[in-house]
All heavy atoms as a GROMACS GRO file, in nm:
protein
  608
    1MET      N    1   2.373   3.968   6.005
    1MET     CA    2   2.332   4.053   6.114
    1MET      C    3   2.436   4.160   6.147
    1MET      O    4   2.400   4.269   6.185
    1MET     CB    5   2.303   3.969   6.238
    1MET     CG    6   2.184   3.880   6.226
    1MET     SD    7   2.039   3.984   6.222
    1MET     CE    8   1.917   3.864   6.191
    2ALA      N    9   2.562   4.127   6.134
    2ALA     CA   10   2.667   4.224   6.165
    2ALA      C   11   2.661   4.343   6.070
    2ALA      O   12   2.698   4.453   6.106
    2ALA     CB   13   2.804   4.157   6.158
    3PHE      N   14   2.614   4.320   5.949
    3PHE     CA   15   2.607   4.428   5.852
    3PHE      C   16   2.501   4.531   5.888
    3PHE      O   17   2.517   4.648   5.861
    3PHE     CB   18   2.580   4.372   5.712
    3PHE     CG   19   2.694   4.290   5.659
    3PHE    CD1   20   2.684   4.153   5.650
    3PHE    CD2   21   2.812   4.350   5.619
    3PHE    CE1   22   2.788   4.078   5.602
    3PHE    CE2   23   2.917   4.276   5.571
    3PHE     CZ   24   2.906   4.139   5.563
    4ASP      N   25   2.394   4.490   5.950
    4ASP     CA   26   2.288   4.584   5.989
    4ASP      C   27   2.340   4.687   6.087
    4ASP      O   28   2.308   4.805   6.078
    4ASP     CB   29   2.169   4.509   6.051
    4ASP     CG   30   2.094   4.427   5.947
    4ASP    OD1   31   2.104   4.460   5.827
    4ASP    OD2   32   2.026   4.333   5.987
    5ASN      N   33   2.422   4.645   6.181
    5ASN     CA   34   2.478   4.736   6.280
    5ASN      C   35   2.568   4.839   6.212
    5ASN      O   36   2.564   4.957   6.244
    5ASN     CB   37   2.555   4.657   6.387
    5ASN     CG   38   2.594   4.745   6.505
    5ASN    OD1   39   2.542   4.853   6.522
    5ASN    ND2   40   2.687   4.696   6.585
    6THR      N   41   2.648   4.797   6.118
    6THR     CA   42   2.737   4.887   6.046
    6THR      C   43   2.657   4.986   5.962
    6THR      O   44   2.688   5.105   5.958
    6THR     CB   45   2.832   4.807   5.955
    6THR    OG1   46   2.903   4.712   6.034
    6THR    CG2   47   2.931   4.899   5.885
    7LYS      N   48   2.551   4.938   5.900
    7LYS     CA   49   2.465   5.025   5.819
    7LYS      C   50   2.403   5.133   5.906
    7LYS      O   51   2.395   5.249   5.866
    7LYS     CB   52   2.356   4.945   5.749
    7LYS     CG   53   2.405   4.862   5.633
    7LYS     CD   54   2.291   4.790   5.567
    7LYS     CE   55   2.339   4.699   5.457
    7LYS     NZ   56   2.228   4.625   5.395
    8ASN      N   57   2.360   5.096   6.025
    8ASN     CA   58   2.300   5.193   6.116
    8ASN      C   59   2.401   5.299   6.158
    8ASN      O   60   2.369   5.417   6.164
    8ASN     CB   61   2.242   5.125   6.240
    8ASN     CG   62   2.116   5.046   6.208
    8ASN    OD1   63   2.048   5.074   6.110
    8ASN    ND2   64   2.086   4.949   6.292
    9LYS      N   65   2.523   5.257   6.187
    9LYS     CA   66   2.627   5.352   6.226
    9LYS      C   67   2.657   5.449   6.112
    9LYS      O   68   2.667   5.570   6.134
    9LYS     CB   69   2.755   5.278   6.266
    9LYS     CG   70   2.746   5.208   6.399
    9LYS     CD   71   2.876   5.140   6.433
    9LYS     CE   72   2.868   5.066   6.565
    9LYS     NZ   73   2.994   4.997   6.596
   10ILE      N   74   2.671   5.397   5.992
   10ILE     CA   75   2.700   5.482   5.876
   10ILE      C   76   2.584   5.577   5.850
   10ILE      O   77   2.603   5.696   5.825
   10ILE     CB   78   2.730   5.395   5.752
   10ILE    CG1   79   2.862   5.320   5.771
   10ILE    CG2   80   2.736   5.481   5.625
   10ILE    CD1   81   2.891   5.217   5.664
   11SER      N   82   2.464   5.524   5.860
   11SER     CA   83   2.345   5.607   5.839
   11SER      C   84   2.339   5.721   5.940
   11SER      O   85   2.311   5.836   5.905
   11SER     CB   86   2.220   5.521   5.849
   11SER     OG   87   2.106   5.599   5.833
   12ASN      N   88   2.366   5.691   6.065
   12ASN     CA   89   2.365   5.794   6.169
   12ASN      C   90   2.474   5.898   6.146
   12ASN      O   91   2.454   6.018   6.170
   12ASN     CB   92   2.379   5.732   6.307
   12ASN     CG   93   2.256   5.656   6.349
   12ASN    OD1   94   2.145   5.684   6.301
   12ASN    ND2   95   2.271   5.559   6.438
   13MET      N   96   2.592   5.853   6.102
   13MET     CA   97   2.700   5.947   6.075
   13MET      C   98   2.663   6.041   5.961
   13MET      O   99   2.689   6.162   5.967
   13MET     CB  100   2.829   5.871   6.042
   13MET     CG  101   2.892   5.803   6.162
   13MET     SD  102   3.032   5.695   6.121
   13MET     CE  103   3.133   5.798   6.022
   14LEU      N  104   2.600   5.987   5.856
   14LEU     CA  105   2.560   6.071   5.743
   14LEU      C  106   2.453   6.172   5.784
   14LEU      O  107   2.457   6.287   5.743
   14LEU     CB  108   2.508   5.983   5.629
   14LEU     CG  109   2.614   5.902   5.555
   14LEU    CD1  110   2.548   5.809   5.454
   14LEU    CD2  111   2.712   5.994   5.486
   15LYS      N  112   2.359   6.129   5.867
   15LYS     CA  113   2.255   6.220   5.914
   15LYS      C  114   2.315   6.335   5.995
   15LYS      O  115   2.276   6.450   5.980
   15LYS     CB  116   2.152   6.146   5.998
   15LYS     CG  117   2.060   6.058   5.916
   15LYS     CD  118   1.961   5.986   6.004
   15LYS     CE  119   1.876   5.890   5.922
   15LYS     NZ  120   1.786   5.814   6.007
   16SER      N  121   2.411   6.305   6.082
   16SER     CA  122   2.471   6.410   6.163
   16SER      C  123   2.552   6.505   6.077
   16SER      O  124   2.557   6.625   6.102
   16SER     CB  125   2.558   6.351   6.273
   16SER     OG  126   2.671   6.286   6.219
   17THR      N  127   2.613   6.456   5.970
   17THR     CA  128   2.688   6.540   5.878
   17THR      C  129   2.594   6.635   5.804
   17THR      O  130   2.623   6.752   5.789
   17THR     CB  131   2.766   6.454   5.776
   17THR    OG1  132   2.850   6.365   5.847
   17THR    CG2  133   2.849   6.539   5.684
   18GLU      N  134   2.479   6.585   5.760
   18GLU     CA  135   2.382   6.668   5.690
   18GLU      C  136   2.332   6.781   5.779
   18GLU      O  137   2.320   6.894   5.736
   18GLU     CB  138   2.265   6.583   5.643
   18GLU     CG  139   2.301   6.488   5.531
   18GLU     CD  140   2.187   6.394   5.497
   18GLU    OE1  141   2.078   6.408   5.557
   18GLU    OE2  142   2.206   6.308   5.412
   19VAL      N  143   2.306   6.753   5.902
   19VAL     CA  144   2.257   6.854   5.995
   19VAL      C  145   2.362   6.962   6.015
   19VAL      O  146   2.331   7.081   6.016
   19VAL     CB  147   2.219   6.789   6.130
   19VAL    CG1  148   2.188   6.896   6.234
   19VAL    CG2  149   2.099   6.697   6.112
   20ASN      N  150   2.488   6.924   6.025
   20ASN     CA  151   2.595   7.022   6.043
   20ASN      C  152   2.606   7.116   5.925
   20ASN      O  153   2.628   7.235   5.942
   20ASN     CB  154   2.729   6.952   6.067
   20ASN     CG  155   2.735   6.886   6.203
   20ASN    OD1  156   2.659   6.920   6.293
   20ASN    ND2  157   2.824   6.788   6.217
   21HIS      N  158   2.590   7.065   5.803
   21HIS     CA  159   2.598   7.151   5.685
   21HIS      C  160   2.482   7.248   5.681
   21HIS      O  161   2.498   7.363   5.643
   21HIS     CB  162   2.600   7.067   5.557
   21HIS     CG  163   2.728   6.994   5.536
   21HIS    ND1  164   2.848   7.058   5.522
   21HIS    CD2  165   2.756   6.862   5.526
   21HIS    CE1  166   2.944   6.970   5.504
   21HIS    NE2  167   2.890   6.850   5.508
   22GLU      N  168   2.364   7.203   5.723
   22GLU     CA  169   2.249   7.293   5.726
   22GLU      C  170   2.273   7.405   5.828
   22GLU      O  171   2.241   7.520   5.803
   22GLU     CB  172   2.122   7.216   5.760
   22GLU     CG  173   2.076   7.125   5.648
   22GLU     CD  174   1.959   7.039   5.686
   22GLU    OE1  175   1.902   7.062   5.794
   22GLU    OE2  176   1.922   6.951   5.608
   23ASN      N  177   2.331   7.372   5.942
   23ASN     CA  178   2.359   7.472   6.043
   23ASN      C  179   2.460   7.574   5.993
   23ASN      O  180   2.450   7.692   6.023
   23ASN     CB  181   2.409   7.407   6.173
   23ASN     CG  182   2.299   7.332   6.245
   23ASN    OD1  183   2.181   7.356   6.223
   23ASN    ND2  184   2.338   7.240   6.331
   24GLU      N  185   2.559   7.528   5.917
   24GLU     CA  186   2.660   7.619   5.863
   24GLU      C  187   2.597   7.717   5.764
   24GLU      O  188   2.630   7.834   5.763
   24GLU     CB  189   2.771   7.539   5.794
   24GLU     CG  190   2.859   7.462   5.890
   24GLU     CD  191   2.956   7.371   5.818
   24GLU    OE1  192   2.962   7.374   5.694
   24GLU    OE2  193   3.027   7.297   5.886
   25LYS      N  194   2.504   7.668   5.680
   25LYS     CA  195   2.437   7.755   5.584
   25LYS      C  196   2.355   7.861   5.656
   25LYS      O  197   2.358   7.977   5.618
   25LYS     CB  198   2.348   7.673   5.492
   25LYS     CG  199   2.423   7.586   5.394
   25LYS     CD  200   2.330   7.505   5.310
   25LYS     CE  201   2.406   7.408   5.221
   25LYS     NZ  202   2.315   7.322   5.146
   26VAL      N  203   2.284   7.821   5.759
   26VAL     CA  204   2.202   7.916   5.834
   26VAL      C  205   2.290   8.016   5.904
   26VAL      O  206   2.264   8.136   5.903
   26VAL     CB  207   2.112   7.841   5.935
   26VAL    CG1  208   2.044   7.938   6.030
   26VAL    CG2  209   2.009   7.757   5.862
   27GLN      N  210   2.399   7.971   5.964
   27GLN     CA  211   2.491   8.062   6.033
   27GLN      C  212   2.552   8.160   5.936
   27GLN      O  213   2.565   8.278   5.966
   27GLN     CB  214   2.601   7.983   6.106
   27GLN     CG  215   2.692   8.070   6.189
   27GLN     CD  216   2.619   8.144   6.300
   27GLN    OE1  217   2.528   8.091   6.362
   27GLN    NE2  218   2.656   8.267   6.324
   28GLY      N  219   2.588   8.114   5.816
   28GLY     CA  220   2.644   8.204   5.716
   28GLY      C  221   2.545   8.310   5.673
   28GLY      O  222   2.581   8.425   5.653
   29ALA      N  223   2.418   8.271   5.661
   29ALA     CA  224   2.315   8.369   5.624
   29ALA      C  225   2.295   8.471   5.735
   29ALA      O  226   2.274   8.589   5.708
   29ALA     CB  227   2.184   8.297   5.594
   30ILE      N  228   2.304   8.428   5.860
   30ILE     CA  229   2.288   8.518   5.973
   30ILE      C  230   2.405   8.616   5.979
   30ILE      O  231   2.387   8.735   6.005
   30ILE     CB  232   2.274   8.440   6.104
   30ILE    CG1  233   2.140   8.365   6.105
   30ILE    CG2  234   2.284   8.532   6.225
   30ILE    CD1  235   2.125   8.268   6.219
   31ASP      N  236   2.525   8.567   5.954
   31ASP     CA  237   2.643   8.653   5.959
   31ASP      C  238   2.639   8.761   5.852
   31ASP      O  239   2.689   8.871   5.873
   31ASP     CB  240   2.771   8.570   5.941
   31ASP     CG  241   2.798   8.480   6.061
   31ASP    OD1  242   2.742   8.506   6.168
   31ASP    OD2  243   2.876   8.385   6.045
   32ASN      N  244   2.580   8.731   5.735
   32ASN     CA  245   2.576   8.826   5.625
   32ASN      C  246   2.453   8.916   5.629
   32ASN      O  247   2.436   8.999   5.541
   32ASN     CB  248   2.579   8.751   5.492
   32ASN     CG  249   2.711   8.681   5.470
   32ASN    OD1  250   2.812   8.725   5.522
   32ASN    ND2  251   2.709   8.573   5.397
   33PHE      N  252   2.368   8.899   5.727
   33PHE     CA  253   2.244   8.976   5.735
   33PHE      C  254   2.272   9.120   5.774
   33PHE      O  255   2.350   9.148   5.865
   33PHE     CB  256   2.148   8.913   5.837
   33PHE     CG  257   2.020   8.989   5.852
   33PHE    CD1  258   1.922   8.980   5.756
   33PHE    CD2  259   2.000   9.072   5.961
   33PHE    CE1  260   1.804   9.050   5.769
   33PHE    CE2  261   1.884   9.143   5.975
   33PHE     CZ  262   1.785   9.131   5.880
   34GLU      N  263   2.210   9.210   5.704
   34GLU     CA  264   2.220   9.352   5.735
   34GLU      C  265   2.080   9.410   5.722
   34GLU      O  266   2.014   9.393   5.619
   34GLU     CB  267   2.315   9.421   5.637
   34GLU     CG  268   2.337   9.566   5.667
   34GLU     CD  269   2.436   9.631   5.571
   34GLU    OE1  270   2.490   9.560   5.484
   34GLU    OE2  271   2.456   9.752   5.583
   35ARG      N  272   2.036   9.478   5.823
   35ARG     CA  273   1.902   9.539   5.818
   35ARG      C  274   1.897   9.646   5.710
   35ARG      O  275   1.997   9.706   5.675
   35ARG     CB  276   1.868   9.602   5.952
   35ARG     CG  277   1.846   9.500   6.061
   35ARG     CD  278   1.752   9.558   6.165
   35ARG     NE  279   1.728   9.464   6.270
   35ARG     CZ  280   1.630   9.374   6.268
   35ARG    NH1  281   1.548   9.368   6.167
   35ARG    NH2  282   1.613   9.292   6.368
   36THR      N  283   1.777   9.666   5.660
   36THR     CA  284   1.759   9.770   5.560
   36THR      C  285   1.704   9.896   5.626
   36THR      O  286   1.645   9.890   5.733
   36THR     CB  287   1.662   9.725   5.449
   36THR    OG1  288   1.537   9.692   5.508
   36THR    CG2  289   1.718   9.606   5.374
   37LYS      N  290   1.725  10.005   5.561
   37LYS     CA  291   1.678  10.134   5.608
   37LYS      C  292   1.618  10.207   5.488
   37LYS      O  293   1.671  10.198   5.378
   37LYS     CB  294   1.794  10.214   5.667
   37LYS     CG  295   1.753  10.344   5.730
   37LYS     CD  296   1.872  10.414   5.796
   37LYS     CE  297   1.827  10.546   5.853
   37LYS     NZ  298   1.936  10.618   5.917
   38GLN      N  299   1.510  10.278   5.510
   38GLN     CA  300   1.444  10.347   5.401
   38GLN      C  301   1.516  10.477   5.366
   38GLN      O  302   1.559  10.550   5.455
   38GLN     CB  303   1.299  10.380   5.437
   38GLN     CG  304   1.210  10.259   5.440
   38GLN     CD  305   1.065  10.300   5.463
   38GLN    OE1  306   1.036  10.404   5.518
   38GLN    NE2  307   0.974  10.215   5.419
   39TYR      N  308   1.529  10.500   5.236
   39TYR     CA  309   1.585  10.623   5.183
   39TYR      C  310   1.492  10.673   5.073
   39TYR      O  311   1.424  10.594   5.008
   39TYR     CB  312   1.726  10.602   5.125
   39TYR     CG  313   1.827  10.565   5.230
   39TYR    CD1  314   1.859  10.432   5.256
   39TYR    CD2  315   1.892  10.663   5.303
   39TYR    CE1  316   1.952  10.398   5.352
   39TYR    CE2  317   1.986  10.630   5.400
   39TYR     CZ  318   2.015  10.497   5.423
   39TYR     OH  319   2.106  10.465   5.519
   40GLN      N  320   1.492  10.800   5.053
   40GLN     CA  321   1.407  10.856   4.949
   40GLN      C  322   1.493  10.920   4.841
   40GLN      O  323   1.583  11.000   4.871
   40GLN     CB  324   1.314  10.961   5.010
   40GLN     CG  325   1.212  11.012   4.914
   40GLN     CD  326   1.110  11.100   4.984
   40GLN    OE1  327   1.114  11.120   5.104
   40GLN    NE2  328   1.018  11.155   4.906
   41PHE      N  329   1.465  10.882   4.716
   41PHE     CA  330   1.534  10.938   4.601
   41PHE      C  331   1.431  10.994   4.506
   41PHE      O  332   1.320  10.944   4.496
   41PHE     CB  333   1.615  10.830   4.527
   41PHE     CG  334   1.732  10.778   4.605
   41PHE    CD1  335   1.720  10.666   4.685
   41PHE    CD2  336   1.854  10.842   4.597
   41PHE    CE1  337   1.828  10.619   4.756
   41PHE    CE2  338   1.962  10.795   4.668
   41PHE     CZ  339   1.949  10.684   4.748
   42THR      N  340   1.471  11.095   4.434
   42THR     CA  341   1.385  11.152   4.331
   42THR      C  342   1.434  11.105   4.195
   42THR      O  343   1.551  11.119   4.163
   42THR     CB  344   1.389  11.306   4.337
   42THR    OG1  345   1.353  11.348   4.468
   42THR    CG2  346   1.294  11.367   4.237
   43LEU      N  347   1.342  11.045   4.120
   43LEU     CA  348   1.374  10.993   3.987
   43LEU      C  349   1.271  11.041   3.887
   43LEU      O  350   1.156  11.070   3.923
   43LEU     CB  351   1.372  10.839   3.987
   43LEU     CG  352   1.466  10.765   4.079
   43LEU    CD1  353   1.432  10.617   4.079
   43LEU    CD2  354   1.609  10.785   4.034
   44GLN      N  355   1.310  11.046   3.763
   44GLN     CA  356   1.215  11.072   3.657
   44GLN      C  357   1.126  10.948   3.642
   44GLN      O  358   1.174  10.835   3.660
   44GLN     CB  359   1.286  11.101   3.526
   44GLN     CG  360   1.370  11.226   3.529
   44GLN     CD  361   1.455  11.240   3.403
   44GLN    OE1  362   1.483  11.143   3.334
   44GLN    NE2  363   1.496  11.363   3.376
   45PRO      N  364   0.999  10.967   3.613
   45PRO     CA  365   0.909  10.851   3.600
   45PRO      C  366   0.956  10.747   3.499
   45PRO      O  367   0.942  10.627   3.521
   45PRO     CB  368   0.776  10.914   3.556
   45PRO     CG  369   0.783  11.053   3.607
   45PRO     CD  370   0.927  11.093   3.599
   46SER      N  371   1.016  10.793   3.390
   46SER     CA  372   1.065  10.698   3.289
   46SER      C  373   1.180  10.612   3.343
   46SER      O  374   1.190  10.493   3.311
   46SER     CB  375   1.109  10.770   3.162
   46SER     OG  376   1.215  10.861   3.192
   47VAL      N  377   1.264  10.670   3.428
   47VAL     CA  378   1.374  10.595   3.490
   47VAL      C  379   1.318  10.492   3.587
   47VAL      O  380   1.362  10.378   3.590
   47VAL     CB  381   1.473  10.691   3.560
   47VAL    CG1  382   1.578  10.614   3.637
   47VAL    CG2  383   1.538  10.784   3.459
   48ARG      N  384   1.220  10.533   3.665
   48ARG     CA  385   1.158  10.441   3.760
   48ARG      C  386   1.093  10.323   3.688
   48ARG      O  387   1.104  10.209   3.732
   48ARG     CB  388   1.053  10.516   3.845
   48ARG     CG  389   0.974  10.429   3.939
   48ARG     CD  390   1.068  10.360   4.038
   48ARG     NE  391   0.998  10.255   4.108
   48ARG     CZ  392   0.999  10.240   4.239
   48ARG    NH1  393   1.068  10.321   4.315
   48ARG    NH2  394   0.934  10.141   4.294
   49GLU      N  395   1.027  10.349   3.578
   49GLU     CA  396   0.967  10.241   3.500
   49GLU      C  397   1.072  10.145   3.446
   49GLU      O  398   1.052  10.023   3.444
   49GLU     CB  399   0.882  10.297   3.385
   49GLU     CG  400   0.752  10.357   3.431
   49GLU     CD  401   0.663  10.257   3.504
   49GLU    OE1  402   0.650  10.142   3.455
   49GLU    OE2  403   0.610  10.293   3.611
   50LYS      N  404   1.184  10.200   3.404
   50LYS     CA  405   1.292  10.115   3.353
   50LYS      C  406   1.349  10.028   3.465
   50LYS      O  407   1.376   9.909   3.445
   50LYS     CB  408   1.403  10.203   3.292
   50LYS     CG  409   1.516  10.126   3.231
   50LYS     CD  410   1.472  10.044   3.112
   50LYS     CE  411   1.591   9.974   3.047
   50LYS     NZ  412   1.553   9.887   2.938
   51ILE      N  413   1.364  10.083   3.584
   51ILE     CA  414   1.412  10.006   3.699
   51ILE      C  415   1.312   9.894   3.731
   51ILE      O  416   1.352   9.780   3.754
   51ILE     CB  417   1.435  10.097   3.821
   51ILE    CG1  418   1.552  10.192   3.795
   51ILE    CG2  419   1.463  10.012   3.946
   51ILE    CD1  420   1.567  10.301   3.900
   52ASN      N  421   1.184   9.928   3.731
   52ASN     CA  422   1.082   9.826   3.757
   52ASN      C  423   1.086   9.715   3.653
   52ASN      O  424   1.074   9.597   3.687
   52ASN     CB  425   0.942   9.890   3.758
   52ASN     CG  426   0.917   9.971   3.882
   52ASN    OD1  427   0.981   9.954   3.985
   52ASN    ND2  428   0.822  10.063   3.872
   53GLN      N  429   1.105   9.752   3.528
   53GLN     CA  430   1.114   9.655   3.420
   53GLN      C  431   1.235   9.563   3.438
   53GLN      O  432   1.224   9.441   3.424
   53GLN     CB  433   1.120   9.726   3.286
   53GLN     CG  434   1.128   9.634   3.167
   53GLN     CD  435   1.145   9.712   3.036
   53GLN    OE1  436   1.148   9.834   3.035
   53GLN    NE2  437   1.158   9.640   2.927
   54LEU      N  438   1.349   9.621   3.468
   54LEU     CA  439   1.471   9.542   3.490
   54LEU      C  440   1.456   9.446   3.607
   54LEU      O  441   1.497   9.330   3.602
   54LEU     CB  442   1.591   9.634   3.512
   54LEU     CG  443   1.639   9.714   3.392
   54LEU    CD1  444   1.742   9.819   3.435
   54LEU    CD2  445   1.696   9.622   3.285
   55ALA      N  446   1.396   9.495   3.715
   55ALA     CA  447   1.375   9.412   3.832
   55ALA      C  448   1.284   9.294   3.801
   55ALA      O  449   1.310   9.180   3.841
   55ALA     CB  450   1.317   9.495   3.946
   56LYS      N  451   1.176   9.322   3.728
   56LYS     CA  452   1.082   9.217   3.691
   56LYS      C  453   1.148   9.113   3.601
   56LYS      O  454   1.132   8.993   3.621
   56LYS     CB  455   0.961   9.278   3.622
   56LYS     CG  456   0.851   9.180   3.594
   56LYS     CD  457   0.730   9.249   3.534
   56LYS     CE  458   0.618   9.149   3.510
   56LYS     NZ  459   0.500   9.213   3.452
   57GLU      N  460   1.226   9.158   3.503
   57GLU     CA  461   1.296   9.066   3.412
   57GLU      C  462   1.397   8.980   3.485
   57GLU      O  463   1.420   8.865   3.448
   57GLU     CB  464   1.365   9.145   3.302
   57GLU     CG  465   1.270   9.207   3.202
   57GLU     CD  466   1.340   9.296   3.102
   57GLU    OE1  467   1.465   9.310   3.108
   57GLU    OE2  468   1.270   9.356   3.018
   58ALA      N  469   1.458   9.036   3.590
   58ALA     CA  470   1.557   8.961   3.667
   58ALA      C  471   1.493   8.872   3.773
   58ALA      O  472   1.563   8.798   3.842
   58ALA     CB  473   1.656   9.058   3.732
   59GLY      N  474   1.361   8.880   3.789
   59GLY     CA  475   1.291   8.793   3.883
   59GLY      C  476   1.284   8.845   4.025
   59GLY      O  477   1.260   8.769   4.118
   60TYR      N  478   1.304   8.973   4.044
   60TYR     CA  479   1.298   9.032   4.177
   60TYR      C  480   1.154   9.069   4.212
   60TYR      O  481   1.074   9.100   4.125
   60TYR     CB  482   1.387   9.156   4.185
   60TYR     CG  483   1.533   9.123   4.196
   60TYR    CD1  484   1.609   9.100   4.082
   60TYR    CD2  485   1.596   9.114   4.319
   60TYR    CE1  486   1.743   9.068   4.091
   60TYR    CE2  487   1.731   9.084   4.328
   60TYR     CZ  488   1.803   9.061   4.214
   60TYR     OH  489   1.936   9.029   4.224
   61ARG      N  490   1.125   9.066   4.342
   61ARG     CA  491   0.992   9.102   4.389
   61ARG      C  492   0.971   9.252   4.392
   61ARG      O  493   0.859   9.299   4.384
   61ARG     CB  494   0.969   9.045   4.530
   61ARG     CG  495   0.959   8.894   4.531
   61ARG     CD  496   0.945   8.840   4.669
   61ARG     NE  497   0.852   8.917   4.750
   61ARG     CZ  498   0.817   8.888   4.871
   61ARG    NH1  499   0.868   8.782   4.930
   61ARG    NH2  500   0.732   8.963   4.939
   62SER      N  501   1.079   9.327   4.405
   62SER     CA  502   1.066   9.472   4.412
   62SER      C  503   1.187   9.538   4.347
   62SER      O  504   1.294   9.478   4.335
   62SER     CB  505   1.055   9.518   4.558
   62SER     OG  506   1.176   9.494   4.626
   63ALA      N  507   1.167   9.664   4.310
   63ALA     CA  508   1.277   9.741   4.252
   63ALA      C  509   1.385   9.768   4.355
   63ALA      O  510   1.503   9.769   4.322
   63ALA     CB  511   1.223   9.872   4.194
   64SER      N  512   1.345   9.786   4.480
   64SER     CA  513   1.445   9.816   4.583
   64SER      C  514   1.537   9.697   4.607
   64SER      O  515   1.658   9.715   4.624
   64SER     CB  516   1.378   9.860   4.713
   64SER     OG  517   1.298   9.757   4.765
   65SER      N  518   1.484   9.576   4.607
   65SER     CA  519   1.571   9.459   4.626
   65SER      C  520   1.664   9.441   4.505
   65SER      O  521   1.780   9.403   4.520
   65SER     CB  522   1.490   9.333   4.652
   65SER     OG  523   1.408   9.302   4.543
   66TYR      N  524   1.612   9.473   4.386
   66TYR     CA  525   1.696   9.466   4.266
   66TYR      C  526   1.811   9.566   4.276
   66TYR      O  527   1.927   9.532   4.252
   66TYR     CB  528   1.612   9.494   4.142
   66TYR     CG  529   1.693   9.510   4.016
   66TYR    CD1  530   1.747   9.400   3.952
   66TYR    CD2  531   1.717   9.636   3.963
   66TYR    CE1  532   1.823   9.415   3.837
   66TYR    CE2  533   1.792   9.651   3.849
   66TYR     CZ  534   1.846   9.540   3.785
   66TYR     OH  535   1.922   9.555   3.672
   67LEU      N  536   1.778   9.691   4.310
   67LEU     CA  537   1.882   9.794   4.321
   67LEU      C  538   1.982   9.761   4.431
   67LEU      O  539   2.103   9.784   4.415
   67LEU     CB  540   1.819   9.931   4.347
   67LEU     CG  541   1.744   9.992   4.229
   67LEU    CD1  542   1.674  10.119   4.272
   67LEU    CD2  543   1.838  10.018   4.114
   68ASN      N  544   1.934   9.708   4.541
   68ASN     CA  545   2.022   9.670   4.650
   68ASN      C  546   2.126   9.568   4.605
   68ASN      O  547   2.247   9.585   4.628
   68ASN     CB  548   1.942   9.618   4.768
   68ASN     CG  549   2.023   9.604   4.893
   68ASN    OD1  550   2.074   9.701   4.946
   68ASN    ND2  551   2.036   9.481   4.941
   69ASP      N  552   2.080   9.462   4.539
   69ASP     CA  553   2.171   9.359   4.490
   69ASP      C  554   2.264   9.414   4.380
   69ASP      O  555   2.381   9.379   4.374
   69ASP     CB  556   2.094   9.239   4.436
   69ASP     CG  557   2.038   9.153   4.548
   69ASP    OD1  558   2.074   9.175   4.665
   69ASP    OD2  559   1.957   9.064   4.516
   70TYR      N  560   2.210   9.498   4.295
   70TYR     CA  561   2.289   9.557   4.186
   70TYR      C  562   2.409   9.634   4.242
   70TYR      O  563   2.522   9.616   4.198
   70TYR     CB  564   2.201   9.649   4.101
   70TYR     CG  565   2.275   9.716   3.989
   70TYR    CD1  566   2.298   9.651   3.870
   70TYR    CD2  567   2.322   9.847   4.003
   70TYR    CE1  568   2.367   9.712   3.766
   70TYR    CE2  569   2.390   9.909   3.900
   70TYR     CZ  570   2.413   9.842   3.783
   70TYR     OH  571   2.482   9.903   3.681
   71PHE      N  572   2.384   9.720   4.341
   71PHE     CA  573   2.493   9.800   4.395
   71PHE      C  574   2.586   9.722   4.485
   71PHE      O  575   2.704   9.757   4.498
   71PHE     CB  576   2.436   9.923   4.468
   71PHE     CG  577   2.388  10.028   4.373
   71PHE    CD1  578   2.253  10.049   4.353
   71PHE    CD2  579   2.477  10.105   4.300
   71PHE    CE1  580   2.207  10.144   4.264
   71PHE    CE2  581   2.433  10.202   4.210
   71PHE     CZ  582   2.298  10.220   4.192
   72LYS      N  583   2.538   9.615   4.547
   72LYS     CA  584   2.626   9.530   4.626
   72LYS      C  585   2.731   9.462   4.538
   72LYS      O  586   2.844   9.440   4.580
   72LYS     CB  587   2.545   9.420   4.698
   72LYS     CG  588   2.481   9.463   4.824
   72LYS     CD  589   2.401   9.348   4.880
   72LYS     CE  590   2.429   9.328   5.024
   72LYS     NZ  591   2.346   9.219   5.079
   73LYS      N  592   2.693   9.433   4.415
   73LYS     CA  593   2.784   9.366   4.321
   73LYS      C  594   2.889   9.458   4.262
   73LYS      O  595   2.987   9.411   4.206
   73LYS     CB  596   2.704   9.299   4.209
   73LYS     CG  597   2.619   9.184   4.257
   73LYS     CD  598   2.536   9.129   4.146
   73LYS     CE  599   2.443   9.020   4.195
   73LYS     NZ  600   2.356   8.968   4.089
   74LEU      N  601   2.870   9.587   4.272
   74LEU     CA  602   2.967   9.682   4.215
   74LEU      C  603   3.096   9.684   4.294
   74LEU      O  604   3.104   9.668   4.409
   74LEU     CB  605   2.909   9.823   4.211
   74LEU     CG  606   2.801   9.847   4.108
   74LEU    CD1  607   2.752   9.991   4.118
   74LEU    CD2  608   2.850   9.821   3.967
   0.00000   0.00000   0.00000
């Protein structure tokens, strides 16, 4: 019977630790958040198609999100 009490304490401690890590991840995402703003660029159609192709191959939903991440990494 004494072991059940210890198991409950350990279980509760682990649960509280998991919640804290989730909160840290969410807080980190909030700290790194930056709103986007629309800009207009003129491109040749062939260049735009190549950007769309690269974005699709990389698994991005849009060319703008691909370009955003690409330039952030530079």
